[in-house]
N, C-alpha and C positions, 0 to 999 in steps of 0.2 A: 776328728772326722774318720770315719772308716776308711776312705781312699788313701787319706794322709798315712794312716797306720800302715795299709798293705804297703804303699810305697816305701816307707821307712823299712819295714821287715824285708822286703826284696833288696833294697840297699845293703841292709845288714848281711844278708845271705851272701850277696855277690861280691861283697868286700871282705867275707868270712869276719866280721866283726861281732865282739861280744856285747857291745852296748849301743844303744841307739838313743838319741835325745829329742826331744821337742823342745826347743829352745823359743822362749816369746819374751817380750816386754813386759815388765810388771812395775808396779807403784809400789809394790811390797817388798819385803828383804827377800834376798836370793834364797832359794830352797829348792831341792832336788827331790821329787815324789817318784817313786816306783809305780810304774803304770801296771806291768805285768812281766813275767818270765815266759820266754818262749819254748814251747815244745820242740823237740828235733834236737837243734844244735845248742839250745839253751841259753840264748841271747836275753839280755834285760832291755826293757823299753822304759826311759825315764821322761818325765815332763821336769821342764826346770823354767822358772821364771827369772829372768835376769834384771834387777832393780836399775831402772832408769832414773836418775836424780834429776831434781830441779835446781835451776842455778841462775842467778842473775847474769853472768857473763859466759862467753866461750871458754876463757881460761879457767874460770871454777868449774865450769861443767867437765872440762877436761881432766882436772885434778880429781873430782869426784868420782868421775867414771873410771878412773885408773884405781881407785879404792874399790870400787864395785868388781872391776876384771879379777883383781887379787882374791877378793871373796869368792867370785866364781870358780877360780882355779882351784881354790881350797875345798869349795864343794863336790869338785870334780875327782879329787884325790881318794 
């Protein structure tokens, strides 16, 4: 959404951040996609889907989610 993009760019500018991310839940593998490079101060905006696993119990979900968080952190490196 255009308004969301403007809000993210505003936050990036105020915080002097060179990276902005739209994070959303996904049933697919976690991956980062470059949306655009900002003119001016040169920040980059990414879209990133975080895989939310299915599980039969809370303990199984927690274990699987920990694995997804590790993958997520590797994606951000």
